[in-house]
C-alpha positions, 0 to 999 in steps of 0.5 A: 500500500501507498499513503498520500505521500507515496510512502510504502512499507514492508509488511511482516504478517502471519507465520509464513512471513515470520519464518521467511524474514527470520531465516528459519525453517521452523520454530523448533529449537528457537527461543521464539515461536508463532502461536496460531491461537493468538496469531502472534509471535511470542517467546517460546514456551517452557514446561513447568517442571515440578521441583524434586522433593528432597529424600523422595524416591522415584516410582519403580516399574514393579509398582505398576498394576493393571487397571481399566475402566468400562463405559459406565465409569466402573474402574477395575484394578489389580491389588497389591497382592497381584491376585485380587481385582478390585472395583470402584464406581467413579463419580459417586460419593457413596461408592465403596471399593469392593472385591470383584474377583480373587483366586478363591472364587475360581475354586470349583465346588467339590466333585461327587464320587464317580462310578469308578473312583472319586475325582481328586479335589482341585486346588486353588489356582496360584495365579499372579495377575498383571495388566487389565483391559476392557474391550468395547464388547465389555469383556475384562481381560486380565493377564496372568504373569505367573503362567502364560495365559489370560483370564476373560470376564464377561462383565455383562453376564457377571459369571466365572472367568474363562481361562485361556492358556498360552499354547505357543512356544514363544514366551508370553508374559502379559505386562500390559494390555490395550483395548482396540477400537474394533473390539479386540485387544493387544498384549505387550509381552516382556520380562517382569522388572528385575528379570533378564530382559531380551526382547518384547513382543506385541500380540494382537487378538480379535473380538473373539479372542483369537490371535490375528496378524496386524497385517493380513497375510495370504493363505497357503494352499495344501493338497487334500489327503484324499484325491479323486482318481481322475480330474483336478487335484483337490486343495484347500487354503490354510491360513498362516499362523499369526505372528507377533511383532518383535520390538526392535529399534531397527530392521537389524533387530538390534538393539531391542526396545525396552517397552513398558506400555502401549496404547491404541490410537486407532485399530491399526495405529498404536503407540509404545512407551520405552524407558531405559538407560538411554532415555524415554521414547515413544514409538508410533506403529501402524499395523506391524510397521514402525513409522517415523522416528521415535519421540524422545521425552527427556530431550529437552524436557528431562522426562523419565516416563513411568506410564502413559495413556491416550485421550482421543479428541472427539472434535477432531476430523481425523481419528488419529488426533488427541492427547498423550499423557505421560507420568514422570517417574517422580510421580508428581506431575503428568505431561500432555502432548498433542498428537496428530497422526495418519498411516504414514506420519505422526507428530507429538508436541508438548503442551508447555503452558499446561501443568498437570499435578499429581498428589500421592501417586501410588504408581499403579496406572493412568487410565481414561474414564468417560473422556477424563484421565484419572490416576490412582492414589491408594485405593482412590482414583483422582481426576487429573486436573489441568492448570494454566501455568505459562512459562516462557523464555526470558529473552530472544533475538530475531535477526530479520532478513534485509529489506530492499527499498530499491532506492539508493540512499533511502531514508527509512521512515518509521516502524509500526508494530501491531501487538501486545507488550504487557508490563515487565516485558519489552521489545527493542529494535536495532537497525543497520542500513547500507546501499550494498547488501553484503556490507550489512554483516560488517556494520554495527547495530544501531539502537532505535528509540523505545516503542511508544503506544499510539493513542490514535490506534493504527495509521489506516483511515477509517479502521477503528483500533483502540489501544489499551494502556493497561494490557499494552495492546495496540499499535506501537511506533518508533521513528528511525533515527539514522537508517539510511541506505537501500537495504535495511536489516532489523534485529528484534529483541524480545524480553520477558519475566518468564511468566509473560511474553510480548506478542507481535502480530505484524510489523510495518516498516515504512520508506522512504521518508517524506521530509517536511524539511526538504519539501516545505522549508527554505534551504537555510534550515539545511545548512547545518547537518546536525540541526537539520537532522534533528529538525527533520526527525522532529517534523517527521513526528508531526508528519505522521499525524498529518499524513493520517488525516490527509489520508482520511480526507483523500479516501473519504469516498470510502465512507459513502459506498456500502461495499467499501465502508468498514463494518464499524461505520455501517450504523453511522451510514445508515443514520444518514437515512434515519435508520437504526439497524436491529442489533442482531443484523449481520454485516451483509444484511446492513450493506444490502439495505444501504445499497438499495435504500432509495429503491426500498424507500420508494416502495413504502406503502406498497404491497411490494415494499411490505414484502421486501421489508419482510424479506429483509428482516426475516429471510435467511438469504435476503440478497437472493429474494429481494424484489428490486428489478424493474420487472418486479416494479412494473408488475406491481405498478400494473396491479397484476401481481396480487400473488407476487412472490408466492413462488419466489419467497417464503412470504405471501401477503394476504390483504384483510379485505379478502377475509370479509364474509360478504364482498362488496360486490354482493351488495351492489350487484345482485346478479353476481355469480356464486362461488368461493370468491362471492360466498355470503354469510347467507349461504355458508358451507358446513361440513355436513354438506360433504365435499361435493358442495365445496368442490363444485363451488371451487370449480365454478370459481376457477371457471369464472376466474380463468375462462374469460370466454375461452374454453381452454381455462384449464390451460390458463390455470396450469400456466398461472400455477406454473404447472405442466402445459402439455395436457390442457385437460388435466390440472396438476397439483403438487403432492402433499 
């Protein structure tokens, strides 16, 4: 844009501009970041890290216990003895912790002696339980770590569990179980803490508790043992045995991933949490393939993971979006990460401005219950609360790419910054200018004056911009002191107190300077270079205000055009017509009225004017139905459009005289024909007369109205109603 003095400006606005001018590919690793929600550049967030308590020990992995919640808010978890399953209703104050199952319940009743010999009594099973999961089909899956197998509880039937033993040669220790959205579940098998670890496996089960492959494989054809003497050989397909996924960091199968937890994002996408001496990582898998690079939690956040869970985003357009919550081994807080994923890629981003405190954590689990994350504190389950605790970098320097004025020895004018600079924060500007771009790197930085908040708002005409001194938001300005050259480079220094940050929405750098000293004052004022420089800058302050007013005068026509006037001034322009708009009218409706105000005022007192008033006030799309063209007006003037607008709008005007019981013609012309249009109060129709009477009267009315001496009255009727004209002997009605 160019103002009235032909002064131009460079504009930095939006994430793409800040990336381009700051010379970085993205904001990762930088001390500044673009916040899409605020539409501003800010100091980079820092997570709030709960300081370690002296003498407090970290939570060990062997403190983990299986836990899961069903769709009704019932939480189930394994007790400290690893034998008992407890349950508790979330959200009910009177709900008490009770035993759901223990091995003594699995002991069958004593058997009666058989016909031959008595059966030996069965002993109580010595099962050690590990992880739990509840499928979408309402089955509780409990992993047995003392011997390879699973217990399956039908929570609807509430009966004894089904013991499913592991019959394959591979080791099976269900350390963690995650329910899949399709009704199945996935098992993480690995050695228990304190035992030698070799490799972890992930096994997939369908909704019928059968092993399945994450990626379907082709069947193998096998010849039948019995073959016909003649003809084609008989073969049948045998499905290949399902295989688990061995957890390795690379295709060379070295080293193994020390997986400690897993959770499903979708049926085919799942996450794996690793915690080892080399750090804590999250891996993303789609079906049986690892996608992308693992996300390292302890760089730079120093998170030593203990357990995690996934909370899907119900408002997201894609199913692979949500938040991942990770509990640190300190047990005092959880960290929330925003997850976006698809079958080929994924991204985790820490929510630095959120703090999730944990109190008296027992280390059992972290679960989601009815869309809310809970953690255990003894036998109680507490809601994981989120607190807004913003923390920011204290200082960041942004060196912008050089700006080219294409003018030799250009005097750069001023810099305007839209944004917010709260108390205890600051934005400092440093510049250097040269006629050769390569020389900029060898020039020192020149500190510019402090920014000040413009009390008149921004410099654009007819754009309301009210500054707020208390919050520091508005348009900030400074005048360049000695920026002279074709190229200008700016360094922006952001500073805060760690709890607040400046917010830069956009920057406008004006050039060249319109000098009152050069344009209006005699040459004698320019003889002394030092005084001339001061006078030039002093007059430039006034030039900024005068230019704004001159621009408003030069663009005054914008205020009188409904298509160009700013939305804030529509009520003012409507006041020129003596109109007070309804407060709920949107901007588009106001502009439509002002644009057609003269036509609408000329229609006052007419049926067409009343119809347009209704359309303008009540119609959802008034610009499509407003009747303003000359044909509409001609129809209204001719008096031949008494049903005008019946098919075009949702409104139909019925004049009051049409409801008189006896039209005036009855009293003046005794020979008038009878029919619905001339029915008097002396010949009323009653329901007892049946429909034949009223049908006859209606047929007579239509003949009188549309015949006009022509036998093709049916054709005229169809034409008047906009019906098919093909058959004049038929009157077409719309279906009801």
